[in-house]
Backbone bond lengths (Angstrom), bond angles and torsions (degrees), N, CA, C in turn:
res aa  C-N    CA-C-N  psi(-1)  N-CA   C-N-CA  omega(-1)  CA-C   N-CA-C  phi
1 M - - - 1.449 - - 1.532 107.88 -
2 T 1.312 117.03 128.88 1.461 121.18 -179.66 1.528 110.71 -78.85
3 N 1.322 115.51 164.30 1.468 119.59 177.04 1.525 110.99 -59.25
4 Y 1.328 116.46 -37.89 1.462 120.62 177.92 1.527 110.19 -60.28
5 D 1.320 117.04 -45.06 1.467 121.45 178.99 1.528 111.06 -62.53
6 K 1.322 116.27 -40.41 1.463 120.30 178.85 1.521 110.47 -63.97
7 R 1.328 116.16 -44.12 1.470 120.00 178.26 1.521 110.93 -61.14
8 Q 1.323 115.97 -41.75 1.463 120.32 179.03 1.529 110.99 -62.70
9 E 1.319 116.88 -40.97 1.461 120.44 179.82 1.533 110.93 -65.81
10 I 1.329 116.78 -43.62 1.460 120.96 178.06 1.523 109.84 -61.78
11 D 1.325 116.83 -47.19 1.460 121.44 179.43 1.522 110.89 -58.61
12 G 1.316 116.73 -43.73 1.466 121.05 179.90 1.516 112.34 -62.90
13 K 1.317 116.47 -41.60 1.462 119.92 -178.85 1.531 111.73 -70.45
14 V 1.328 117.15 -39.70 1.461 119.67 178.14 1.523 109.91 -67.56
15 T 1.320 117.19 -41.48 1.462 121.03 177.46 1.526 110.52 -60.37
16 A 1.322 116.89 -43.20 1.469 120.65 179.12 1.531 110.91 -63.08
17 L 1.330 116.81 -39.99 1.462 120.78 177.89 1.532 110.85 -62.36
18 V 1.334 116.50 -48.15 1.465 120.48 -178.65 1.528 110.60 -64.07
19 R 1.313 116.74 -38.62 1.469 120.63 178.67 1.528 110.60 -64.92
20 A 1.335 116.39 -46.68 1.466 120.69 -174.61 1.526 113.10 -72.50
21 R 1.322 117.24 -42.50 1.465 119.95 -173.29 1.522 114.54 -95.19
22 F 1.333 116.22 -23.99 1.457 119.06 -172.53 1.523 113.10 -126.80
23 G 1.328 117.88 12.43 1.453 121.50 178.28 1.522 113.52 56.88
24 R 1.311 115.98 37.06 1.481 124.01 -179.18 1.525 113.35 69.93
25 D 1.302 118.29 14.91 1.456 122.45 179.88 1.537 108.99 -91.17
26 Y 1.325 115.29 95.98 1.464 120.16 -177.53 1.530 112.07 -67.21
27 R 1.311 117.84 -28.62 1.471 120.30 177.13 1.524 110.45 -66.08
28 A 1.316 116.72 -41.58 1.469 120.50 177.91 1.521 110.15 -65.59
29 A 1.314 116.62 -40.50 1.466 120.43 178.04 1.523 110.16 -63.16
30 F 1.330 116.67 -45.17 1.461 120.18 179.02 1.523 110.72 -59.75
31 A 1.325 116.20 -45.26 1.459 120.29 179.82 1.518 111.27 -60.96
32 R 1.319 117.02 -37.75 1.474 121.19 179.11 1.518 111.13 -64.55
33 Y 1.321 117.90 -42.40 1.461 121.12 -175.15 1.523 113.00 -88.57
34 D 1.311 119.42 -14.54 1.466 122.95 174.02 1.528 107.24 -88.71
35 A 1.326 115.52 67.50 1.460 122.28 -171.55 1.527 113.12 -59.11
36 D 1.328 117.80 -35.40 1.457 119.98 -178.78 1.530 112.64 -90.71
37 E 1.339 116.14 4.93 1.466 123.47 177.57 1.528 112.57 54.36
38 S 1.333 115.59 38.29 1.464 120.83 -179.16 1.526 112.55 -83.10
39 G 1.319 116.26 -13.25 1.462 120.04 -176.05 1.511 112.51 89.87
40 A 1.316 115.93 3.77 1.465 121.99 178.46 1.526 108.52 -142.82
41 I 1.313 115.57 151.56 1.462 120.37 176.61 1.523 107.87 -89.65
42 E 1.317 116.02 113.02 1.464 121.97 179.80 1.529 109.70 -78.81
43 K 1.322 116.75 167.63 1.465 121.85 -177.08 1.528 112.05 -55.71
44 S 1.315 117.35 -45.65 1.470 120.33 -178.97 1.530 110.85 -65.36
45 E 1.326 116.65 -35.76 1.469 120.75 178.32 1.524 110.64 -71.25
46 L 1.317 115.99 -36.94 1.464 120.70 176.72 1.522 110.37 -63.94
47 N 1.316 116.92 -39.00 1.467 120.13 178.06 1.525 111.36 -60.22
48 V 1.326 117.41 -38.44 1.470 121.53 177.60 1.527 109.69 -65.64
49 L 1.327 116.47 -45.46 1.469 121.01 178.24 1.523 110.91 -58.75
50 L 1.322 116.91 -47.90 1.464 120.48 -179.32 1.524 111.31 -62.84
51 S 1.301 116.45 -40.17 1.468 120.43 177.69 1.521 111.03 -63.84
52 D 1.335 116.61 -45.54 1.460 120.58 179.16 1.527 111.87 -62.61
53 A 1.330 116.68 -31.68 1.463 121.50 179.52 1.536 111.39 -86.47
54 E 1.336 115.86 2.96 1.466 122.53 179.73 1.523 111.54 58.86
55 I 1.336 114.16 45.08 1.460 121.73 176.35 1.514 106.69 -108.87
56 G 1.319 116.07 114.64 1.452 121.30 -177.17 1.520 112.97 -88.77
57 S 1.313 115.93 169.60 1.459 121.09 -177.35 1.524 112.38 -65.95
58 A 1.317 118.08 -26.85 1.472 119.77 178.56 1.529 110.67 -62.54
59 L 1.309 117.35 -33.33 1.448 121.47 -179.27 1.526 111.78 -78.31
60 T 1.314 118.20 -29.56 1.467 120.87 -175.97 1.531 113.16 -102.80
61 R 1.290 118.32 -5.55 1.473 121.91 -176.34 1.526 111.55 -55.98
62 W 1.319 118.84 -36.83 1.467 123.13 -177.37 1.519 112.64 -67.87
63 A 1.336 116.37 -24.15 1.471 120.08 -171.91 1.472 111.61 -70.85
């Protein structure tokens, strides 16, 4: 699988998560995962997002 394919898969899974849980509202999704309201998604918050989107470490290890 190429890096492009991996990026496409990650994008698809995150898009599906935002569509299913937040009605395509990316601002609501961002607010949910920016738990400390810092205005940025920290590593621990990103891990929650990736887990919720069912993206495992094997898919993101290359990044």
